[in-house]
C-alpha positions as CSV (number, residue, x, y, z in Angstrom):
1,M,146.7,55.0,137.8
2,S,144.6,52.3,136.6
3,M,142.4,51.5,133.5
4,T,139.3,51.9,135.8
5,E,140.0,55.2,137.5
6,M,141.2,56.5,133.9
7,E,137.7,56.0,133.0
8,R,136.1,57.4,135.8
9,R,137.7,60.5,135.1
10,K,136.8,60.4,131.5
11,A,133.4,59.8,132.5
12,E,133.8,62.8,134.7
13,K,134.7,65.1,132.3
14,E,132.2,64.3,129.6
15,L,129.5,64.8,132.4
16,S,131.0,68.2,133.1
17,A,131.0,69.4,129.6
18,T,127.5,68.1,129.1
19,L,126.2,69.8,132.2
20,K,127.9,73.3,131.2
21,R,126.4,73.5,127.5
22,S,122.9,73.9,129.8
23,L,124.7,77.0,131.1
24,N,124.7,80.8,129.6
25,E,128.0,83.3,129.2
26,A,127.0,85.2,132.5
27,Q,127.0,81.8,134.5
28,L,130.0,80.3,132.7
29,A,132.0,83.3,133.5
30,T,131.2,82.8,137.2
31,L,132.1,79.0,137.1
32,Q,135.3,79.1,135.8
33,G,136.2,81.5,138.5
34,L,134.8,79.5,141.2
35,E,136.8,76.5,139.6
36,H,140.5,78.7,140.5
37,F,138.8,78.1,143.9
38,G,138.1,74.5,143.7
39,W,134.4,74.9,143.3
40,E,132.6,72.2,140.6
41,L,129.7,72.2,139.0
42,K,128.2,68.9,140.2
43,F,124.6,69.2,138.5
44,V,122.0,71.3,137.2
45,R,117.9,70.8,138.5
46,R,115.6,71.1,136.1
47,K,112.1,71.6,136.9
48,P,108.8,71.5,134.2
49,F,108.1,75.0,133.2
50,Q,110.7,76.7,135.0
51,P,114.3,77.7,134.7
52,S,117.3,75.0,135.5
53,V,119.1,75.6,138.5
54,P,122.9,74.8,137.9
55,V,124.0,73.5,141.9
56,V,128.3,73.8,142.5
57,F,130.0,72.6,145.0
58,D,133.1,74.1,147.5
59,G,136.0,71.6,146.8
60,D,135.3,70.1,150.3
61,R,131.9,69.6,149.8
62,K,130.6,71.4,152.4
63,K,129.0,74.4,151.1
64,F,126.7,74.6,147.8
65,A,125.7,77.4,145.8
66,V,123.2,78.2,142.7
67,L,124.3,80.0,139.6
68,E,121.9,82.5,138.8
69,E,120.5,83.4,135.9
70,D,122.8,86.5,135.6
71,G,126.0,85.2,136.8
72,S,125.7,85.6,140.3
73,L,125.6,83.2,143.3
74,N,123.4,82.0,145.8
75,E,124.5,80.7,148.7
76,N,121.5,80.8,150.3
77,P,119.2,79.1,147.5
78,G,116.1,77.8,149.8
79,F,116.5,74.6,149.1
80,E,118.6,71.4,151.1
81,I,120.9,69.0,149.5
82,R,120.9,65.6,150.6
83,Q,123.9,64.3,151.7
C-alpha cells in the first residue's frame, strides 16, 4: 500500500468519526448494524432550523437511506441524491 493510499484511508476514518459524533444513540446503534452489511455513513445533511439528516449508502452505492431520529431506516426519504 502506498503512502498516499494510507493517508487517504486515515482521512476517511477521521471524517467518518466526525460524522458519527452528530448521531444520537439510536442512530448509532442502527448504523453499527448496517455496517456489518457494508452500509456506510456518507454525509449528514444540515439545513438551518431543521434537524440533521444522516445519509447512509449500501456497499455497492446503488441505494441510500436516511437514519431517522428514532434509529429507524428510511429508504424513501423524499429527496434524490446527485450522482
